[in-house]
Rosetta silent file (secondary structure, phi, psi, omega in degrees, C-alpha in Angstrom):
SEQUENCE: MGLLEGKAAVVTGGAQGIGLAIARAFCEEGARVVMGDIDGAAVEASARALRESGADARGEPCDVTSETDVEALVRACVEQHGSLDVMVNNAGITRDATMRNMSVEDFRAVIDVHLFGAWLGTKSAGAVMREQGSGSIINMSSISGKVGNPGQTNYSAAKAGIVGLTKAAAKELAHLGVRVNAIQPGLIRTAMTAKMRADIWEQRLTEIPMGRAGEPEDVARVAVFLGSELSGYMTGTVLEVTGGRHL
SCORE:     score description
SCORE:     0.000 S_00000001
   1 L     0.000  141.985  178.886   -2.315   -8.698    8.804 S_00000001
   2 L   -75.798  164.388 -178.875   -4.059   -5.880    6.994 S_00000001
   3 L   -65.984  -21.521 -179.173   -2.420   -3.810    4.284 S_00000001
   4 L  -118.408   23.405 -177.544   -2.288   -0.798    6.622 S_00000001
   5 L   -55.357  127.191  176.797   -1.576   -2.628    9.858 S_00000001
   6 L    82.539   -3.710 -178.394    0.084   -0.332   12.400 S_00000001
   7 L   -89.904  149.934  176.325   -0.249    2.785   10.248 S_00000001
   8 E  -109.983  134.233 -173.964   -1.827    6.046   11.416 S_00000001
   9 E  -133.600  151.801  172.322   -3.951    7.976    8.944 S_00000001
  10 E  -119.163  135.466  176.609   -5.846   11.243    8.645 S_00000001
  11 E  -129.068  118.624  175.675   -8.875   11.595    6.368 S_00000001
  12 E   -88.242  156.904 -174.063  -10.501   14.981    5.802 S_00000001
  13 L    63.263   38.643 -170.326  -14.164   15.183    4.869 S_00000001
  14 L   -88.978    0.142 -174.801  -14.545   11.992    6.859 S_00000001
  15 L   -73.154  -27.246 -174.194  -18.101   12.372    8.131 S_00000001
  16 L  -157.279  177.761  171.481  -19.809   10.880    5.086 S_00000001
  17 H    58.295 -138.683 -176.632  -19.510    9.733    1.484 S_00000001
  18 H   -62.795  -39.699 -179.608  -16.129    8.894    0.014 S_00000001
  19 H   -61.343  -44.293  178.482  -14.241   10.150    3.077 S_00000001
  20 H   -66.147  -39.900  178.488  -16.154    7.884    5.426 S_00000001
  21 H   -62.433  -38.760  177.741  -15.750    4.932    3.057 S_00000001
  22 H   -66.541  -45.930  179.058  -11.985    5.531    2.992 S_00000001
  23 H   -58.491  -43.447 -179.667  -11.811    5.777    6.785 S_00000001
  24 H   -64.048  -44.849 -179.723  -13.779    2.526    7.120 S_00000001
  25 H   -64.163  -39.439  177.310  -11.597    0.716    4.576 S_00000001
  26 H   -61.351  -45.669  179.301   -8.431    1.940    6.296 S_00000001
  27 H   -61.185  -42.070  179.483   -9.698    0.668    9.650 S_00000001
  28 H   -62.355  -25.833  178.743  -10.563   -2.701    8.122 S_00000001
  29 L   -95.201   11.930  171.959   -6.969   -2.935    6.895 S_00000001
  30 L    98.421    2.983 -178.948   -5.568   -2.273   10.378 S_00000001
  31 L   -80.265  156.693  169.408   -5.005    1.493   10.357 S_00000001
  32 E  -102.675  125.844 -166.329   -5.734    3.875   13.212 S_00000001
  33 E  -121.925  133.527  170.338   -7.677    6.749   11.722 S_00000001
  34 E  -109.053  120.504 -175.564   -8.297   10.367   12.676 S_00000001
  35 E  -105.691  127.228  177.864  -11.229   11.763   10.690 S_00000001
  36 E  -110.065  146.199  176.911  -11.630   15.498   10.200 S_00000001
  37 E  -162.188  149.250  179.056  -14.737   17.333    9.042 S_00000001
  38 L   -65.308  -25.538  175.140  -16.185   20.813    9.307 S_00000001
  39 L   -92.442   91.504 -174.949  -19.241   19.190   10.940 S_00000001
  40 H   -61.312  -40.145 -179.531  -17.661   18.114   14.208 S_00000001
  41 H   -65.816  -41.115 -178.476  -20.763   16.381   15.567 S_00000001
  42 H   -67.804  -40.202 -177.440  -21.279   14.368   12.369 S_00000001
  43 H   -72.336  -32.981  176.218  -17.665   13.235   12.123 S_00000001
  44 H   -69.491  -36.538  176.630  -17.587   12.149   15.754 S_00000001
  45 H   -63.504  -40.655  178.537  -20.808   10.194   15.207 S_00000001
  46 H   -66.795  -40.728  178.220  -19.241    8.461   12.202 S_00000001
  47 H   -65.190  -39.195  179.579  -16.079    7.713   14.180 S_00000001
  48 H   -62.789  -40.497  178.270  -18.157    6.355   17.063 S_00000001
  49 H   -62.615  -38.144  177.358  -19.949    3.990   14.692 S_00000001
  50 H   -67.471  -40.641  179.122  -16.594    2.712   13.464 S_00000001
  51 H   -62.582  -36.755  179.687  -15.363    2.240   17.028 S_00000001
  52 H   -64.128  -21.997  176.567  -18.470    0.215   17.829 S_00000001
  53 L   -93.882    7.818  176.205  -17.409   -2.204   15.102 S_00000001
  54 L    99.273    3.356 -177.597  -13.972   -2.537   16.711 S_00000001
  55 L   -82.301  160.592  173.450  -12.059    0.097   14.747 S_00000001
  56 E  -101.427   91.395 -175.147   -9.580    2.624   16.130 S_00000001
  57 E  -135.097  146.011 -178.853  -11.207    5.824   14.853 S_00000001
  58 E  -140.846  139.030  178.540  -11.495    9.350   16.179 S_00000001
  59 E  -107.119  140.528 -179.706  -13.399   12.356   14.863 S_00000001
  60 E  -136.274  137.091  172.750  -12.151   15.936   15.012 S_00000001
  61 E   -67.704  136.789 -178.965  -13.742   19.194   13.833 S_00000001
  62 L  -157.827  122.320  170.014  -11.645   20.701   11.041 S_00000001
  63 L   -94.593  111.282 -173.259  -12.136   23.491    8.544 S_00000001
  64 L   -69.917   -8.525  175.033   -9.650   22.599    5.812 S_00000001
  65 L   -89.144    0.676  178.192   -9.384   26.240    4.750 S_00000001
  66 L  -105.689  117.230  178.914   -7.893   27.063    8.174 S_00000001
  67 H   -59.346  -39.298  179.447   -4.168   26.442    8.536 S_00000001
  68 H   -61.304  -44.677  179.968   -4.608   26.285   12.307 S_00000001
  69 H   -64.617  -44.270 -177.693   -7.317   23.621   12.039 S_00000001
  70 H   -65.752  -43.635  178.293   -5.376   21.478    9.569 S_00000001
  71 H   -63.262  -36.685  178.452   -2.207   21.622   11.625 S_00000001
  72 H   -67.079  -37.537  178.698   -4.213   20.708   14.734 S_00000001
  73 H   -64.071  -46.104  178.055   -5.743   17.709   12.930 S_00000001
  74 H   -63.407  -43.637 -179.536   -2.323   16.439   11.885 S_00000001
  75 H   -62.860  -37.302  178.465   -0.936   17.082   15.369 S_00000001
  76 H   -60.229  -40.277  178.645   -3.823   15.135   16.940 S_00000001
  77 H   -66.152  -46.475 -178.087   -2.860   12.092   14.893 S_00000001
  78 H   -65.047  -42.348 -178.200    0.837   12.350   15.742 S_00000001
  79 H   -67.542  -36.131 -178.327    0.203   12.941   19.440 S_00000001
  80 H   -81.765  -36.848 -171.912   -2.214   10.026   19.738 S_00000001
  81 H  -115.423   -8.198  175.924   -0.498    7.500   17.498 S_00000001
  82 L    86.514   -3.343  179.982    3.124    8.627   17.301 S_00000001
  83 L  -163.397  170.179  168.416    3.199    9.067   13.532 S_00000001
  84 L  -133.611  108.263 -174.094    1.288   10.130   10.441 S_00000001
  85 L  -100.261  -30.210 -179.714    1.673    7.531    7.735 S_00000001
  86 E  -138.384  129.320  176.481   -1.195    8.329    5.350 S_00000001
  87 E  -119.770  123.988  178.273   -2.873   11.675    4.711 S_00000001
  88 E  -114.329  112.454  177.600   -6.040   11.800    2.588 S_00000001
  89 E   -92.613   94.832 -170.031   -7.093   15.270    1.462 S_00000001
  90 L  -117.976  -19.202 -172.607  -10.683   14.539    0.548 S_00000001
  91 L   -55.979  139.624 -179.330  -12.868   17.380    1.886 S_00000001
  92 L  -161.231  160.491  175.705  -14.982   19.072   -0.757 S_00000001
  93 L  -139.320  166.804  169.833  -18.070   21.114   -1.578 S_00000001
  94 L  -126.886  147.336  174.009  -19.974   22.092   -4.706 S_00000001
  95 L  -142.673   68.404 -170.014  -21.448   25.450   -5.682 S_00000001
  96 L   -74.508  140.204  173.148  -22.612   24.699   -9.224 S_00000001
  97 L  -174.275  155.483  172.692  -23.770   27.379  -11.650 S_00000001
  98 L   -62.513  156.645 -178.144  -22.969   28.469  -15.166 S_00000001
  99 L   -58.477  -36.372  179.474  -20.022   30.869  -15.319 S_00000001
 100 L   -62.213  -33.603 -175.550  -22.402   33.701  -16.241 S_00000001
 101 L  -102.060   -7.563 -176.612  -24.428   33.129  -13.072 S_00000001
 102 L   -75.382  134.054  177.885  -21.697   32.021  -10.671 S_00000001
 103 L   -81.467  156.837  175.311  -20.835   34.479   -7.925 S_00000001
 104 H   -58.445  -39.633 -178.132  -17.269   35.371   -7.037 S_00000001
 105 H   -63.259  -40.576 -179.565  -17.963   34.031   -3.543 S_00000001
 106 H   -72.374  -32.923  175.038  -19.031   30.615   -4.844 S_00000001
 107 H   -64.469  -49.801 -176.882  -16.005   30.369   -7.117 S_00000001
 108 H   -65.921  -36.681 -179.298  -13.619   31.198   -4.296 S_00000001
 109 H   -60.955  -43.489 -179.245  -15.355   28.937   -1.775 S_00000001
 110 H   -69.766  -41.856  175.929  -14.877   25.860   -3.966 S_00000001
 111 H   -60.870  -42.800 -177.579  -11.269   26.728   -4.793 S_00000001
 112 H   -63.478  -47.572 -176.709  -10.554   27.319   -1.111 S_00000001
 113 H   -69.054  -48.795 -175.288  -11.998   24.043    0.167 S_00000001
 114 H   -76.538  -58.894 -170.569  -10.680   21.762   -2.574 S_00000001
 115 H   -82.297  -52.429  178.672   -7.401   23.259   -3.756 S_00000001
 116 H   -64.349  -39.329  177.534   -6.245   25.433   -0.875 S_00000001
 117 H   -61.736  -42.689  178.144   -7.459   22.782    1.578 S_00000001
 118 H   -66.362  -36.333  177.468   -5.487   20.067   -0.215 S_00000001
 119 H   -64.855  -44.530  178.244   -2.420   22.329   -0.265 S_00000001
 120 H   -61.452  -42.722  179.470   -2.682   22.953    3.478 S_00000001
 121 H   -65.604  -41.057  178.893   -3.083   19.227    4.125 S_00000001
 122 H   -66.231  -42.475  179.646   -0.181   18.323    1.851 S_00000001
 123 H   -63.363  -48.335 -176.828    2.036   20.972    3.437 S_00000001
 124 H   -67.573  -45.917  178.451    1.221   19.994    7.012 S_00000001
 125 H   -66.146  -39.488  179.944    1.447   16.248    6.447 S_00000001
 126 H   -60.865  -35.564  179.860    4.585   16.662    4.347 S_00000001
 127 H   -64.419  -37.924  178.002    6.326   18.477    7.200 S_00000001
 128 H   -73.973  -46.152 -173.820    5.731   15.514    9.513 S_00000001
 129 H   -67.014  -34.838 -179.809    6.438   12.808    6.965 S_00000001
 130 H   -64.938  -32.512  177.074    9.730   14.281    5.776 S_00000001
 131 H   -72.827  -33.633  176.815   11.042   14.056    9.340 S_00000001
 132 H   -71.652  -29.601 -174.000    9.840   10.447    9.553 S_00000001
 133 L    81.761   18.249 -179.892   11.403    9.625    6.207 S_00000001
 134 L  -165.173  160.119  175.847    8.191    7.974    5.031 S_00000001
 135 E   148.629  158.873  179.197    4.539    8.573    4.285 S_00000001
 136 E  -130.451  125.235  176.208    1.833    8.607    1.641 S_00000001
 137 E  -109.518  130.290 -177.974   -0.302   11.635    0.765 S_00000001
 138 E  -122.179  118.269 -179.376   -3.451   11.046   -1.281 S_00000001
 139 E  -105.181  133.661 -177.429   -5.233   14.005   -2.863 S_00000001
 140 E   -91.543  106.979  173.709   -8.793   13.673   -4.117 S_00000001
 141 L   -94.557 -149.927  178.429   -9.168   15.152   -7.594 S_00000001
 142 L  -163.681  153.634  174.725  -12.031   14.335   -9.973 S_00000001
 143 L   -60.873  -21.276  175.654  -12.519   13.352  -13.574 S_00000001
 144 H   -62.799  -26.928  177.689  -14.013   16.863  -13.847 S_00000001
 145 H   -76.453  -12.932  177.108  -10.469   18.136  -13.456 S_00000001
 146 H   -93.405  -42.948 -172.304   -9.483   16.208  -16.584 S_00000001
 147 H  -111.530  -20.689 -176.931  -12.382   17.004  -18.919 S_00000001
 148 L    79.171  135.156  176.233  -14.259   19.940  -17.353 S_00000001
 149 L  -118.987  132.096  174.367  -17.971   19.987  -16.636 S_00000001
 150 L   -60.424  141.219 -176.780  -20.320   22.786  -17.712 S_00000001
 151 L    83.920    2.625 -178.150  -21.703   24.518  -14.656 S_00000001
 152 L  -136.796   44.956  178.146  -18.601   23.625  -12.687 S_00000001
 153 H   -61.063  -33.498  178.108  -15.879   26.081  -13.700 S_00000001
 154 H   -70.014  -50.956 -177.611  -15.003   26.401  -10.012 S_00000001
 155 H   -64.441  -46.385 -179.480  -15.013   22.664   -9.256 S_00000001
 156 H   -63.257  -40.725  178.262  -13.225   21.641  -12.468 S_00000001
 157 H   -63.915  -43.503  179.993  -10.556   24.293  -11.952 S_00000001
 158 H   -63.397  -43.473 -177.286   -9.992   23.199   -8.362 S_00000001
 159 H   -70.984  -33.006  173.525   -9.757   19.525   -9.273 S_00000001
 160 H   -67.587  -39.591  178.229   -7.349   20.229  -12.143 S_00000001
 161 H   -61.559  -34.883  178.905   -5.262   22.304   -9.754 S_00000001
 162 H   -63.348  -32.929  176.359   -5.044   19.372   -7.364 S_00000001
 163 H   -64.045  -46.495  178.335   -3.353   17.345  -10.116 S_00000001
 164 H   -62.971  -42.884  176.549   -0.689   20.034  -10.521 S_00000001
 165 H   -57.395  -46.572 -178.041   -0.276   20.304   -6.755 S_00000001
 166 H   -60.542  -46.017 -177.053    0.136   16.531   -6.482 S_00000001
 167 H   -68.682  -40.731  179.355    2.790   16.302   -9.174 S_00000001
 168 H   -67.014  -44.104  179.446    4.804   19.270   -7.874 S_00000001
 169 H   -65.022  -36.914  178.223    4.654   18.052   -4.270 S_00000001
 170 H   -59.426  -41.128  179.398    5.625   14.545   -5.372 S_00000001
 171 H   -68.915  -34.336  179.407    8.804   15.939   -6.930 S_00000001
 172 H   -71.150  -34.193 -168.966    9.630   17.953   -3.821 S_00000001
 173 H  -104.745   -9.872 -173.639    9.131   15.096   -1.355 S_00000001
 174 H   -58.805  -42.268 -176.560   10.201   11.940   -3.222 S_00000001
 175 H   -71.588   -8.535  178.658   13.840   12.056   -2.116 S_00000001
 176 H  -100.039    4.599  177.659   12.646   12.284    1.490 S_00000001
 177 L    88.097   12.792 -177.430   10.690    9.023    1.305 S_00000001
 178 E  -109.961  130.196  179.617    7.260   10.655    0.955 S_00000001
 179 E  -104.577  144.529  178.482    4.891    9.735   -1.874 S_00000001
 180 E  -133.573  119.040 -178.912    2.109   11.986   -3.199 S_00000001
 181 E  -133.817  166.712 -179.441   -0.589   10.640   -5.508 S_00000001
 182 E  -130.399  153.834  174.452   -4.084   11.618   -6.608 S_00000001
 183 E  -118.011  136.493  174.946   -7.362    9.853   -7.310 S_00000001
 184 E  -116.106   92.671  175.364   -9.843   11.057   -9.925 S_00000001
 185 E   -70.344  154.869  173.342  -13.271    9.549   -9.218 S_00000001
 186 L  -100.414 -129.375 -179.374  -15.942    9.648  -11.872 S_00000001
 187 L   -81.516  103.096 -176.952  -19.681    9.323  -11.243 S_00000001
 188 E  -113.180  138.440 -177.529  -19.842    8.019   -7.669 S_00000001
 189 L   -77.994   99.460  179.653  -23.073    7.431   -5.757 S_00000001
 190 L  -136.928  176.185  176.995  -22.881    9.882   -2.835 S_00000001
 191 L   -61.468  -31.962 -179.521  -25.059   12.476   -1.109 S_00000001
 192 L   -67.436  -46.498 -178.441  -23.468   15.069   -3.394 S_00000001
 193 H   -77.596  -17.190  177.399  -24.399   13.295   -6.635 S_00000001
 194 H   -64.785  -19.326  179.030  -27.834   12.407   -5.244 S_00000001
 195 H   -80.536   -7.446 -177.569  -28.751   16.059   -5.794 S_00000001
 196 L   -69.429  143.087  175.463  -28.213   15.644   -9.539 S_00000001
 197 L   -59.613  141.737 -175.196  -31.254   15.850  -11.823 S_00000001
 198 H   -58.239  -39.305 -178.123  -32.486   12.407  -12.818 S_00000001
 199 H   -69.088  -34.732  177.716  -32.114   13.056  -16.561 S_00000001
 200 H   -69.560  -41.786  177.134  -28.524   14.252  -16.125 S_00000001
 201 H   -57.699  -48.152 -178.116  -27.709   11.209  -13.995 S_00000001
 202 H   -65.008  -38.176  178.855  -29.091    8.850  -16.641 S_00000001
 203 H   -64.226  -41.188  179.948  -27.254   10.666  -19.425 S_00000001
 204 H   -69.365  -32.491  175.908  -23.950   10.370  -17.570 S_00000001
 205 H   -60.072  -34.805 -179.015  -24.545    6.682  -16.934 S_00000001
 206 L   -67.231  -16.742 -179.319  -24.638    6.133  -20.692 S_00000001
 207 L   -87.016   -3.230 -173.616  -21.053    7.469  -20.889 S_00000001
 208 L  -100.975  111.846 -178.834  -19.670    4.739  -18.601 S_00000001
 209 L   -56.196  -33.445 -179.572  -18.409    1.628  -20.448 S_00000001
 210 L   -76.803   -7.877  170.464  -18.825   -0.519  -17.316 S_00000001
 211 L    77.187   15.614  178.115  -22.500    0.442  -17.277 S_00000001
 212 L  -151.274  157.261  171.278  -22.855    1.522  -13.653 S_00000001
 213 L   -74.479  156.744  176.395  -22.106    4.351  -11.294 S_00000001
 214 E   -82.724  160.593  174.099  -19.294    3.820   -8.815 S_00000001
 215 L  -108.114  155.603  177.823  -19.756    3.348   -5.085 S_00000001
 216 H   -52.549  -32.819  179.861  -17.673    5.112   -2.412 S_00000001
 217 H   -65.685  -27.628  176.858  -16.070    1.746   -1.660 S_00000001
 218 H   -63.493  -38.643  177.669  -14.681    1.619   -5.212 S_00000001
 219 H   -74.235  -40.461 -177.286  -12.688    4.759   -4.444 S_00000001
 220 H   -59.735  -38.872 -179.558  -11.784    3.596   -0.941 S_00000001
 221 H   -64.844  -35.200  177.567  -10.084    0.443   -2.236 S_00000001
 222 H   -69.932  -36.471  176.463   -7.848    2.544   -4.481 S_00000001
 223 H   -63.625  -39.804  175.834   -6.984    4.764   -1.499 S_00000001
 224 H   -59.169  -45.143  178.183   -5.980    1.644    0.454 S_00000001
 225 H   -57.745  -47.545 -177.744   -3.705    0.677   -2.426 S_00000001
 226 H   -70.083  -26.608  179.003   -2.069    4.115   -2.534 S_00000001
 227 H   -82.624  -15.908 -174.872   -1.654    4.187    1.237 S_00000001
 228 L   -98.934  174.353  179.023   -0.053    0.755    1.389 S_00000001
 229 H   -73.980   -7.534  174.781    3.289   -0.627    0.313 S_00000001
 230 H   -60.367  -27.119  179.701    1.615   -2.181   -2.726 S_00000001
 231 H  -108.664   27.740 -172.128    2.149    1.218   -4.374 S_00000001
 232 L   -60.664  -18.903  179.052    5.573    1.791   -2.835 S_00000001
 233 L  -112.042   29.323  179.374    7.218    2.761   -6.154 S_00000001
 234 L  -122.068  127.557  171.058    4.460    5.132   -7.256 S_00000001
 235 L  -152.429  148.774 -177.906    4.432    8.880   -6.797 S_00000001
 236 L    74.589   14.712 -177.553    2.985   11.763   -8.778 S_00000001
 237 L   -93.372  158.404  176.421    0.402    9.486  -10.362 S_00000001
 238 E  -126.443  111.448 -176.688   -3.278   10.192  -11.020 S_00000001
 239 E   -99.341  122.104  179.055   -5.511    7.120  -10.841 S_00000001
 240 E   -86.607  128.892  177.031   -8.907    7.346  -12.545 S_00000001
 241 E  -120.232   82.894 -166.507  -11.760    5.489  -10.838 S_00000001
 242 L  -133.213   -1.483 -174.541  -14.441    6.021  -13.452 S_00000001
 243 L    68.832   17.264  179.655  -15.650    2.715  -14.873 S_00000001
 244 L    94.864    1.276 -179.354  -13.918    3.731  -18.105 S_00000001
 245 L   -68.583  139.603  177.617  -15.694    7.075  -18.511 S_00000001
 246 L    61.722   40.022  175.197  -13.761    9.764  -20.403 S_00000001
 247 L   -67.862    0.000    0.000  -10.966    7.480  -21.581 S_00000001
């Protein structure tokens, strides 16, 4: 039996990158997964590919800054599978610029998708899980939320905020049987980081004691751990998946 056998999970930002890797890993461990993404066609295509390999996966369009959309995504999981056991708030965007050049719109957009989106997901999933008396919520932060990156005042602020959200929500929900934890990935090889300038990429690689960038699967395995009973006595924690960077 897989570590998530019989569990129902929701993953936002599930069309590609870390979100898709988490959805795939969950399916491999026996979970039934509902994947949400603002690109409805892309997330359904990703879910279809998982189904073709024998997984129980479904894609749904979802704008994580819309309370209606997030509640509908959670409801879709409950209606189809009878429960919501793991919620992964992973959806994210970047709008990088120095603070001097960053527009108000780009600051707010990143805060809205990452922090407000994670809050909506935590709130909606928490409402279901507290009635069940069980559940695991996993919020995707970033090592940028620990150390700050120049050119990312919006992203770093949002990711730091997710840590505070996670810890506060963990305290609110622990006595109801619901756990809330966060993951802070470091330099992970995704479509988002592929846009990075080659010299910046190489410079950041030199900061990693393990000597390599991470893969989405490295993050996905930690999400499986947090979603499973292996982490049953953990809540309010922040797990760094960085290869030792920024210790």
